[in-house]
N, C-alpha and C positions, 0 to 999 in steps of 0.2 A: 417381489410378489410371490415368487416360488418359495422363498424362505418362509413367508407368513403362512402360506397354505400348508407347507410341510409341518410347521410348528402346530397349527390348529389340528391337523390330522393326527399328529403325535399325541396331543392332549386328549382327543376323543378316544383313541384306542386304549390309552392308559386308564381313562375313566371307566371304559367298558370292562377292562380286566378287573379293576378295583370293585366295580359293582357286582360282577360275577363272583369274585372271591368273597365279598361281604354276604351275598345271598347264600353261598355254600356254607359259610361259617354259622349264619343264623339258623339254617336248617339243622345242621349237625348239633349245635349247642342247644337248640330247642328240644330236640329228642332227649338229649342227655339230661337237661334240666327237668323235663317232665318225669323221667325215670327217678331222678334224685328226689323230687317232691313226693312221688308215690312211695318211695322207700322211707322217707321221713314220716309220712302218715301211717304207714304200717308199723313203724317203730313206736310211734306214740300210742297207737291202738293196743299194741302188744304190751306196752308198759301199763296202760289202764287196766287191761284184763288181768295182768299179774297182780296189781294192787287189789282188784276186786276179788281175785281168788284168795289172796292172803286174808282179806277181810272176812270172807265166808268161812275160811278155815278157822279163824279165831271164833266166829260165832258158833261154829260146830262144837268147838271145845267147850265153850261156855254153856251151850244148850245141853250137852251130854252130861254135865255135872248137875244142873238145876232142873231140867224139864221132866215131864211125865212121859209115860210110855206112849200115849196117843200122839203126843207131839213128836215123839221119835220117829214114828212112821212117816209123818208128813215131811219132817226134816230130811229123813233118809231119801225120800223121793226127790226132794229139792237138791240134795247133795249129789244124787246120781245124775240129775240133769246138768248140774253145774260141772260135774266131772266130765260128762260128755262134751259140754261146751269147752272145757279146758283142753280136752284131748284134741278137739277140732281146732282150737286156737293154736295149740302147740304145732299141729300139722301145718296150719296156715303160716305160723311163724317160721317153721322149717323151710317151707316153700319160698317165704319172703327172703329168708337168708340166702337160699340158693339163687333167687332172682337178683338179690343184692350183689352176690359174687359175680354173676354173669354180667350185670350192669357195670360192675367195676372193671371187668375185663374189657367190655366194649368201650368203656370210658378210656382205658389205657390205649386201646387200639386207635380210638378216635383221636386221642391226644398225639400219638405218634404220627398218625396220618396228617394231622394239622401241622405238626413240626416239619414233616417232610414237604408238605405243600408250601410252608413258609420258606424252606430252603430253596425249593424250586423257584419260588417268586423272587428270592434274592439273586439266584443265579441268572434268572431271566432279566432282572433289572440291570445286573452287571453286564450281561450280553447286550442289552439295549444301549447301555452307556458306551460300550466298545463300538457297536455298530454306528452309533451317532457320531463318535469321533472319527471312525473310518469314513463315514459319509462326508464329514467336513473335509477330511484330507482329499478324498476323491473329488469333491467339489473344487477345492483349490487346484488340484492337478488338472482338472478339466479346464479351468480358467487359464492355467499356464499353457496347456497344450493348444488351446484355442488361439492364444497369442502367438505361439510358435507356428501354427498352421497359417495364420495371417502373414507372419514374417516370411515363411517359406513360399507362400503364394506370391508375395511381392517379388521375392528373389527369382522365382520361376518365370514370372512375367518379364523381369529384366533379362534373364538368360535367354528367353525366347526371342526377345527383341534383338539381343546381340547375335543369336544364331541366325535370325533372318538377315541381319546386316552382313554377317560373314558369308552366308550362303549367296547373297547377291554379289558380294565381292569375289567369291570363288567362281561363280558363273562368268563374271567379267574376265577374271584372270584365265579361266579355262578356255574361253573363246580366244583370248589373246594367245594362249599357249598353242592352241590348235593352229592358229594362223602362223605362228613362229615355226611350228613343227613342219607345216607344209612348205614354208620358205626354206627351212633347213634341208628338207628332202630335195627341193629343187636345186639348192646350192650344192648339195652333195652330188647330185646327178651331173651337174655342170662340172664340178671339180673332177669327178671320175672321167668324164669325157675329155677334159683337158689333160688329165694324167695319162689317159690312154693315148692321146695324140703325142704327148711328150715321150711316152714309152716307145711308141712306134718310130718316132723320129730318132731316139737314142739307139734303137735296134738297127735302124738303117745305117746310122753313122758307125755303130760298132761293126756291122757287117762289112761296110766299106773299108773301115780301118783294118779289120781282120783280113779281108781279101788283099788289101794293099800289103800288109805285113807278110802274108803267105807268099805273095808274088815276089816280094823283096827277098824272103828267105830262099825261095826256090831259085831265084836268080843268083843269090850268093852261093848256094850249093852247086849250081851249074857252073859258075865261074871257078869254084874251088876244085871241082872234079875234072876240070880241063887240064890242070897242072899237077894234081895230087891223086893219090889212091882214094878210093871210095871209103868213107867212114860211116859205119852204121850208128845212127843216133838213137837214144832210148825213146820209147814210145811215151805218149802223154801220161798214161797211168803210172808208168815207171818213174817219170819225172815227179809226179805228185807223191808217190811213195817215198822216193829219196828225199824230197823236200820235207815231208812230214816225219821222217825218221821212223817209219813203221817197222815193228819188230816181228819177225816170223818165228814160229815155234816148231822146231823139228820134232820134239817130244817133250813130255813133262816128266819131271823126276818124282819118285816116291820119297817124300821126306823121311829122314831117319834120325838126324842129329841136329841139334841147335848149336850154331857157331857164333851167334851174335845176339845180345839181349840188351835192351835199353829202356829206361823210363822216359816216356815221351810226353806226358801231360802232368799237370798239377793235381788233377782229380780223375774221376772215372773216364775211361776211354770207351767210346760208343761205336766209332766207325773208322775204317781205313779204305784207301783207294789208291791204285797206281796209275800213273799216266800211261797212255797207249805206247809211248816210246820207252817206257820202263825206267826213265831217268829220275822221275820225281815221285815221292811217296807223300800222300796227304793223310793226316789223322785228325780226328775231331773228338771232343769229349765234353764233359760237364762243365769244364772251365771256360766255355764259350769261345775257345780259340780254335782256329783252323791252322794247323802247323804243316809246313812243307819241309821235306827231308830229301837230301841229295843221295841217290842210290849209288853204292860202290860194290865192287866185287867182294869186299871184306865186311860189308855192313852198310850203314847209312849215317850221314852226318847232318847236323842241324842246318836248316835253310831259313826261309822267311816265315813269319807268323802273320796270318790274316785275321783282322779283328772287325767287329761291327755287329756280331750277333748278340742278341740280348737274352739268349737262352742256350741250353745245351744243344750240341750238334748231333743229329741223329743219322744223317746220311750224307755221303760225298760222291761226286761224280765229275769226270773231266769231259770236255768237249772232244769231238773226233780229232781235231788238230792240236789238242792240248794247249790251246791259247786261253781257254776260259776254264774256270773251276766253279762248281755250284755246291752249296751246302744247304741242307734242310735243318731247321732248328725248332726248338720248343717254344719260341716266341711267336708262333703262328705265321712265320715268314720263311721265305727262301731267298738266298742272295747269290749273286754271281760276281766273281772277281776276275780281273785280267791278270794272268800269271806273269806277264812281262813287267807291268808297272805296279802290281799289287793293289790296284784301286778297285773299289766297288763299282760295277757297271750297272747292275740292275738289283732292285729289291722288290720282291713280290709279296704283297701283304693281303691277299684276298681270302685266306683261310681264317676260320674262327677257332681253331684248336691247333695242337701240335702238328707240325709238318714232319711226317715220319720217313718219307722217301722222295727222291728226286732223280730225274734222268734227262740227259740230252737226247735228242732224236737226230737222225741223219740229216734232217732239215736243220741247217745251222741257225735258223731263226725261230725255232720252236723248242720248248722244254716242257716237261711233265712233272707234276708234283702230286703226292698223295698224302692225305691228312687224317687225323682222328675225328675230324668233323664230318666224316662219311662222304667226302667228295674227292674226285680227281679233277685237277685243273690243267688245261693246256694253255701255255703262255706264249705270246708273240713278242720276240725280242725287239722287233722294229717299232711296234706301237707301245711296248712296255706295259701291256695290259693282258688280262685274261681273255682269250679268244673262245674258250669253251669250258663249261663245267659239267662234269658227269656225276650225277648223284647215285652213289653205289649202295647206299643203305646200311653200310657197316664201316667201322674204322679200318682204314687201310694201313697196314704195317710195312709193306714193301711192294715195289713194282719194277718191271723191266720192260724195255721197248724192243720189239723185234727189229733188229738192225737191218734186215734185208729190205723191208719196206718202210719202216718207221711209222707205219699206219696202224699197227696193232699193239695194244698194251695188255700185258699180263699183270694182275694185281692180286695180292694175298690179303685176306681180311679176318677180322675178329669173329665173324659168324661162320667160320670153318669152310669158307668157299674160296676158290681161285676163279677169278673172273677174267674173261677175254673181251676186250672192246676193239671194234674195228672203226677207226676214225674216218674211214672213207665214206661211211654212211652218215646221213644227216641226223638220224635219231640215235638215242643212246641204247642200242641193242647190246645186251650182254649175254655171254655164254658162261654159265657157272658150273664148276665141277666141285662136288661136295667131297671134303676130306673129314677125318675123324675129329680133329681138334683145331684150335686157332693156328693160323698160318703166321710164321715169323719171317720167312724170306721166300722169294721166288727168283729163279735164274733160268734163262733159256739156253739151250745148247743143241748140237747136231742140226745146224742150219735153222734154228728156231722151231724145229719140229717137236722137240721135247722140252719139258720144264721140270727143274728140280725144285721141290717144295719141302720146306722144313716146318714141322708142326710141334705144338706144345705137348703132344703125347709121346715125344722123344722118338719119333719115326720120321725118316726122310722118304719121300715118295717121288717117283718119276712119272710124270703125266705125258701122255701122247696128246699134243695140242690139236692135231687133226681129228683124232677119234674122241677127244674130250673124255678120257678115261685114264685111270691109274694102271700103269703097266706092271710095276713091281715096287716093293718097299725095301728100304735099307734100315736095318736095326743093329744094335750092338748092346751087349750086356754092360751096364754101368753108365750108358749115355743118358744124360738128363739136361735138356736145354734150360738154361737158367734165366732166360729173359724173353719177353715178347718181341724183342728186336734182335735176337741172336741170328746172325747171317751165316748161311751155308754158301759154298762156292764150288765151281766146276773148273777143272784145269783147262788151260788154253787149247789143248788138243782133244778135249772131251774124254779123257781116259780115266780120270779120277774125280771123285767128289769128296769134300771135307766139311766138317762142322765141329765147333767147339762145345764142350760140356761145362756144366756148372762147377765141377770139381777141378777144372783146369786142364783136363785131358782134351786131345784133339783126335777125332776118329776119321780115318781115310778109307774109302771103299773103291773098288775097281768097278767101273761102269759096265765093262763087258761081262764080268762074272757075277756081279751083285754081291761079292764077298768082301768082308772086312780085310783090307790090305795091311794096315798098320794102325797102331795107337800110340800117340805121342803124349806121354803123361808125366814128364819129369821137370818141366820148366815153369809151368804156370801153377799158381796156388789159388786163384779165384776164377770166376766165370769167364770163359773165352767168348767175347762178343762178336768177333769177326776174324776171317782168315782169307788168304788169297795167294795164288801163284803169281809170280812175275810174268809179264807178257811173253818172255821167251821160254817159260816153263822150267827154268833151271833153279829157281829158288822158291821157297814157300815161307809165308809169314803169317803170324797169328798175334792178335791183340787181346789181352785180358783186361777185365774191368779195372783192376787195381794198377793202372798206369803203365804196365809193362808191355813191350812189343818184342817178339822173338823172331829171328830169321833162321830158317832151316835149310839144309841141303841133304844130299844122299851120301855124303862122305862120313 
């Protein structure tokens, strides 16, 4: 129906345009035709007058040769009248010629105007054809879109029905989940109560056993002193120190000469760490291996190799009793091995980016990791799970745990800040100290009251942790840290600090004078990534990126 109406309306406006054009052409052509007819009549009249004039001239010549004088006067009057008529006719002919030329010009203009109107009519007809084809395409598109809308409407109804069904299912499952959660809370409370009772019972048994053991030892000592001289036994802390093999540091040497050098990995070296007893050296690198080396007075020899990492190793640390070793790797995980049997004990995979730093705490059941995913995580070794996550807001490149309490964490970040977190609080309160550039390493010393910070602006800064401020800076001409993970270190007696440079040199400063003590620049050819003194302070070691590790002394 719409198509028929559109066609009828199209025919009407076409007929209207055609009638208007026809009336305009008839008016224009009528005026021109009238001018042409008038021009033709004037031309005929002019020709008749010319013939009459010629005839009169001929009669005048004949009359002048044969007529009398009286007739001449009358003929002269007639001729004079005729000449006046001829003069008027000539003027009229001239005006007619002028009118003819003007009419001809108007005719040309009218012809050009008609041609222009015909071209406009042709263009409009072409435009009409294009619009008609466009209307047809739009009508087809409209039909297609209408069909698509109907299809989408049906799909929408289907999805709405499915959504309603899923919503009902969700509500049912949610109510079931709430019930299970309540049951879980009740079971957990009961389990905690049972565990508390078991713990109290075990504590009582342990106290009774300890009391019995002490009484037995006291009785044995009393019996022994009756017949022998009194022997002073070591105290309990002395027994623990002897059992752990703790090394004391009378003083730290100022390294001057390299006496041992060895290639320790198949690719770049990133980290090194010495055990607390100074007997085992651990190194890690891009080859995903954690290698253990046996320390000797004349160097170190190959030990065991720990595997299991799927990325380069960025940081290494030993537990306080040297029974466990932990490594942070680029595969977003941290792993703990047992040194005695070389087996993986724990794998922590809660980070979403590279793990850059890891540390044991004085609590043997807790470790700390820092990552490029802008978080620091505290892990519980008993539950093998993350017990707390601290969102620091910037990539963490290094961290250290204050050994006195193990409840404070110092961390260095990409946003040029050193942050201090107190884990004794329930909230993640941070105390940030701004430095000039990105932090590559942090190390606490002087009973955790000071912190050594290395930055990418090639300056080492000493922070007062209590005052939250920079005390002084350590600089050297030619020093250039070559990596975001370049580690600085402090000697065991807090006398010296050292850091490696991108050109292979190692710079050592005196803590007391803040002056550069020495520069070691002959053994390494690439960026020095890490350095450290041995726990007794008698040797110094440095690891460069291109696989080499050097051992230094003051001889």
